[in-house]
N, C-alpha and C positions, 0 to 999 in steps of 0.2 A: 537447687544447687547444693551439693554436700560441702560443708565447711569443717575444716579441722583446725582447732586452736593449737598453735605451735609456739614454743618458746625455745630460745637458744640456751644451751647448756650452762654457759657462764653469764647469763643475763642478770639484770638487776633483780628480777623476780626470784631466781634461784638463790642469789646471794642473800636476799632478805629472808626468804622462807626457811632455808636450811640451817640458819643460825638458831632457830627455835623448834622447827618441826622437820620430819622426814630426813634425818641425818643419814649420810651414806654409810651403811653398816653391813652391806651384803653385795654379792655379785649381781643380784637381780634388782638392785635399787631402782634403776631407770624404769624397768617394767612396772614395778610397784607404784612409782610416782605417776606414770602415765595412766595406769588403771584407776588410781585413786581420784585423779583430777580430770580425767578424760582429755588429756592433752598429748601432744607428741613433742618429744625433746629432740632438737637438732644440735649435734655436737659441732658440726662444721657447716659453713655457709654453702659449701658445694653440695651438701645434702638437700638443699632447697631446689636444686635443678629439677625441672619437671613439675614443680608446684606453681600455681598462680598465687603469688604472695601479695597480701594486703598488709602493709607494714604500718603499725601505729606506735608512736613514741609515748613515753609515760604521760606527758602533758595531755595528749589526745585521749588517752585512756581515762585520765582524771576527769576530764570534762565530758566524757561520753554519757549520754542519757539513754537508758534503756526504755523501750516502749512497753515493756510488760507491766502488769498491774503491780501495785504495792504488795499485795498478798503474795504474788508469785516471786517478786523480788526478795521479800523477807525469807521465803522458803528456800530460795537459791542461796542466799547469803548464809543462812543458818546451816544448810547442808555442807557448804564448803568449810565453815568454821568447825563443825563437828568432825569433818574429815581431817582437818589439821590436828585437832587435839586428840584424835584417835592415834596419832603418830607423833606425839610430843617428844622432844629430846630429853634423854635421861642422863646425858653425859657420855654416852657411848657413840662412837662413830665420828665422822668428819663432815665439815661443811663443804661447799662447792669449791673452795680454794684449797682444801686438804687440811685445814686447821681443825684441831679437836673442838667439838661442840661442848657447850655448857649444859648443866642440868637445869631444866625449867623450874624445878622445885627448890633451887638453891636458896631463894629468899624465904620461903615458908619454913624450910628446914633450919635456916639460921636463927629465926625468931622463936619457933615453937618446937623444933627438933623432929626427927623422923618419926619417933614413936608417938608424939602428941599431935602432929599436924592434922590427922584425920578427925580428931575430936575437938580441935581448938575452936572457940567461939570468939569472933573478933570482927571489927569493922575496918574498912579501908577508906582513907581520904586521899584522893589524887588531886594535887595542886599543880596547875600549869601556869607558869608566870606569864607567858605571851606578852612580850616586851611592850611597856608603855601604854599609850592610848590605843594602839592597835588591838590590844586584848579586849578593851572595853568596847571598841567599835565592832569587833567580831561577835562578841557575846550579845551586844545590843541588837545586831541584825537578827540573830537567832531568837532573841527575846521578842522582837516585833512579830516574828512568824509563829512562835510557839506560845507566847503569853508568859514565859518565865521571867523572873527578875533579871534586870540587865547588869547587875553587879555581884549578887550574893555568891554565885558559884565560882567567881574569880577571887573574891576576897576571903571566903571561907571563915567568917568571923565566928567566935565561940558560940554566940547566941544562935546563929544559924545551924551550927552542927548539933547543938543540944536539942533544938526543936525537932531534929530528925531522930537522934539516938535515944532520947528519953522515952518516947512512946514505945519504942521497941525493946526497952529494958536492956540497952546495950551500953549504958554509961559506966557500968562496973566491969566491963570486958575490955581487953586491949584495943586500942585505936591505932592502927598502923598507918603511918604517913608516908606516902610515896610522892616524889616530885622530880622535876627536871633539874633541881638544884640551882636555878638561876636567881631565885629570890627567897631569902630566908624569913621575910617579914611575916608571912602567913604562919609558918611553923613557930616562930618566936612568940607570936600572939597566942597561939593555942597552948604552948608550953606554959605561958604565964597565967592561964586560967586555972583556978584552984580545983575545978572539977575535971576538966579535960587533961590538964598537964600531966598528972600522975599516971594517966592511962596511955599516953602517947608512946608508941614504939617506932623506931626508925630502923631501916635495913642496914646491917653492917656494910661498910664500904666494899669489902671483898665479895659480898653476895649480891650487891645492888647492880642490876643491869636490866635491860628492857624485858627480857624473857622471865626473869625471876620476879620482877615487879608485877608483870602481867598475871602470873599464876597466883601471886598473893591476893591481888584484887579479884581475880576470878573466883577464888574459893571462899571469899569473905561472906559472912552472914548479912552484911549490908555494905553497899558501895556508894560513896558520895563523890561525884565528879563534876567536871566542868564541860558542858556540851560543846563549848567552843574548841575543845581539844580533840584531835583525831585519836589520841591514845585513849582518852576517856571513852570516846565513841566505840572503839574496838573492844575495850573491856566490857562495856554495856552490851554490845551485840553478842559477845562470846558468852556472857552470863545468861542471856536469854536463850541462846542456841543450846546451851547445856542444861537448861531447866532451872536456873537460879533466878529468883526474884529480888526484890528490894534494891533496885537501882534508883538513886536519888539525884536527878540531873535537872529536871525542868520544874522548878519550884517558884512559887510566888506567894506574896502575903495578901490575904483576903482584905479587900477595902474596908469591910464593915467589922469583921470579927478580929482582924489583926493577926489571924492564925496563918501559918505557912501550910501550903498544900501543893500536891502535884497537879500541874495544869496541862500536861501533855503525856499521853500514854506510852507504853513500851514501844509502839510502832514508830514513834516520832524520830528515834535515832536512825531509822532506816529511810525516813521520808524525805525525798529530794526537795519537796516544796518547803520544807522546814530547814533541812541541813545543807541543801544545795550540793556542791561537789563533795562535801564531807560525809555524805550518806553512803 
């Protein structure tokens, strides 16, 4: 049986995607989108007549488990991500609602400037608050499956950050801090550290948005994130898809040497047995 993946023109999927990628900037936009992602866009429900439609809501899609191998799943995910970034928004065109799109490079431009951004050497810390005890429960569940520390990636304490950046020789380079803004405790603690504090950079309010933060983290020489955050997960996947290494998510302290080390490889962020629905 032949299957055609279809999406409605004004669905949640196009609303999310077009804010960052594939802005409408030409008359053949729909054909380009369909070719790029092997989908068919339906503008009106009447266009579905004659099709045998299997409708799935976002929750069903979230909990869907593919039967393909992890290797094939990673390849599929990375291909889709590369397709997105091949068509990233530059500030030209409109989103699905007709509103002007933003420039995905707005964050990196604001901090380093257009002329310096390609040569900038910096690291990014992504701090996700994840309210209260639920954040620790979520990270603890991932820790049980991956072997990583159940608190370190949520608390982002200075000692933890320095154990990552010092061996890389990155302590003298800017450290860009991106966050959901829900909890300033992590940033305040890093700013108070005499080594880390002077190197911290934050994104100016006018340039801070999900697409700009994503590009900043994507282009960094080193990325430190929380595997319990879906945003961290997408950043890490995107960096791997585009050939960037140095993602630091799954770390734990060795029982005998007291040294921090990576305990789960790059594949872990894609692995459903570790990340569950967040993969």
